[in-house]
C-alpha beads as a LAMMPS data file, in Angstrom:
LAMMPS data file: protein, C-alpha beads

69 atoms
68 bonds

1 atom types
1 bond types

-500.0 500.0 xlo xhi
-500.0 500.0 ylo yhi
-500.0 500.0 zlo zhi

Masses

1 110.0

Atoms # bond

1 1 1 -68.743 -111.830 -43.318
2 1 1 -72.490 -111.814 -41.786
3 1 1 -71.949 -111.126 -37.944
4 1 1 -75.446 -112.049 -37.377
5 1 1 -75.650 -115.884 -36.125
6 1 1 -78.719 -117.952 -37.424
7 1 1 -80.391 -119.653 -34.432
8 1 1 -81.234 -123.312 -35.252
9 1 1 -83.214 -125.502 -32.982
10 1 1 -83.042 -129.528 -33.711
11 1 1 -85.631 -131.708 -32.498
12 1 1 -84.675 -135.356 -32.947
13 1 1 -85.011 -138.005 -30.327
14 1 1 -82.178 -140.458 -31.774
15 1 1 -78.510 -139.370 -30.421
16 1 1 -76.603 -139.926 -33.766
17 1 1 -78.903 -138.036 -36.172
18 1 1 -78.978 -134.916 -33.695
19 1 1 -75.601 -134.450 -32.918
20 1 1 -74.537 -135.656 -36.678
21 1 1 -76.917 -132.298 -37.686
22 1 1 -75.282 -130.053 -34.799
23 1 1 -71.966 -131.058 -35.713
24 1 1 -72.747 -129.839 -39.274
25 1 1 -74.371 -126.660 -38.411
26 1 1 -71.564 -126.010 -35.785
27 1 1 -68.618 -126.296 -38.515
28 1 1 -70.032 -123.573 -40.885
29 1 1 -68.310 -120.276 -40.533
30 1 1 -70.096 -117.782 -42.762
31 1 1 -73.096 -117.865 -41.878
32 1 1 -72.581 -119.081 -38.191
33 1 1 -74.972 -121.046 -36.498
34 1 1 -76.387 -120.888 -33.134
35 1 1 -77.433 -124.382 -32.332
36 1 1 -79.849 -125.800 -29.743
37 1 1 -81.242 -129.272 -29.367
38 1 1 -84.155 -130.958 -27.869
39 1 1 -85.082 -134.804 -27.304
40 1 1 -88.524 -134.374 -27.462
41 1 1 -91.792 -132.307 -27.808
42 1 1 -91.751 -131.427 -23.950
43 1 1 -88.184 -130.085 -24.486
44 1 1 -88.628 -128.278 -27.625
45 1 1 -91.311 -126.336 -26.128
46 1 1 -89.452 -125.327 -23.538
47 1 1 -86.721 -123.988 -26.278
48 1 1 -89.069 -122.437 -28.345
49 1 1 -90.409 -120.390 -25.166
50 1 1 -87.130 -119.356 -24.016
51 1 1 -86.113 -117.994 -27.416
52 1 1 -86.904 -117.087 -31.102
53 1 1 -85.293 -119.481 -34.146
54 1 1 -84.582 -118.545 -37.536
55 1 1 -84.633 -122.593 -38.565
56 1 1 -86.203 -125.245 -36.856
57 1 1 -85.552 -129.217 -38.142
58 1 1 -87.959 -131.871 -36.792
59 1 1 -88.071 -135.332 -37.305
60 1 1 -91.181 -136.636 -38.719
61 1 1 -91.414 -139.787 -37.031
62 1 1 -90.457 -138.265 -33.290
63 1 1 -91.826 -140.300 -30.609
64 1 1 -94.201 -139.288 -28.448
65 1 1 -92.921 -139.049 -24.530
66 1 1 -95.251 -142.324 -23.704
67 1 1 -93.815 -144.344 -26.951
68 1 1 -89.987 -143.378 -25.405
69 1 1 -90.870 -144.924 -22.420

Bonds

1 1 1 2
2 1 2 3
3 1 3 4
4 1 4 5
5 1 5 6
6 1 6 7
7 1 7 8
8 1 8 9
9 1 9 10
10 1 10 11
11 1 11 12
12 1 12 13
13 1 13 14
14 1 14 15
15 1 15 16
16 1 16 17
17 1 17 18
18 1 18 19
19 1 19 20
20 1 20 21
21 1 21 22
22 1 22 23
23 1 23 24
24 1 24 25
25 1 25 26
26 1 26 27
27 1 27 28
28 1 28 29
29 1 29 30
30 1 30 31
31 1 31 32
32 1 32 33
33 1 33 34
34 1 34 35
35 1 35 36
36 1 36 37
37 1 37 38
38 1 38 39
39 1 39 40
40 1 40 41
41 1 41 42
42 1 42 43
43 1 43 44
44 1 44 45
45 1 45 46
46 1 46 47
47 1 47 48
48 1 48 49
49 1 49 50
50 1 50 51
51 1 51 52
52 1 52 53
53 1 53 54
54 1 54 55
55 1 55 56
56 1 56 57
57 1 57 58
58 1 58 59
59 1 59 60
60 1 60 61
61 1 61 62
62 1 62 63
63 1 63 64
64 1 64 65
65 1 65 66
66 1 66 67
67 1 67 68
68 1 68 69
């Protein structure tokens, strides 16, 4: 078994897909995933500045902060 966790960042503005992806990664035990999430590009930028990620998933239709309201 691998003792190192894989660091994942999920960038998704919709709650249901973001939570589903997070749950899927968290169910895995080998490899173990350390999951962080961001609801928009501003949150993603903060996460990326704070940690190095092995995998980043991005919503291809991510709304801009102006579109989100």
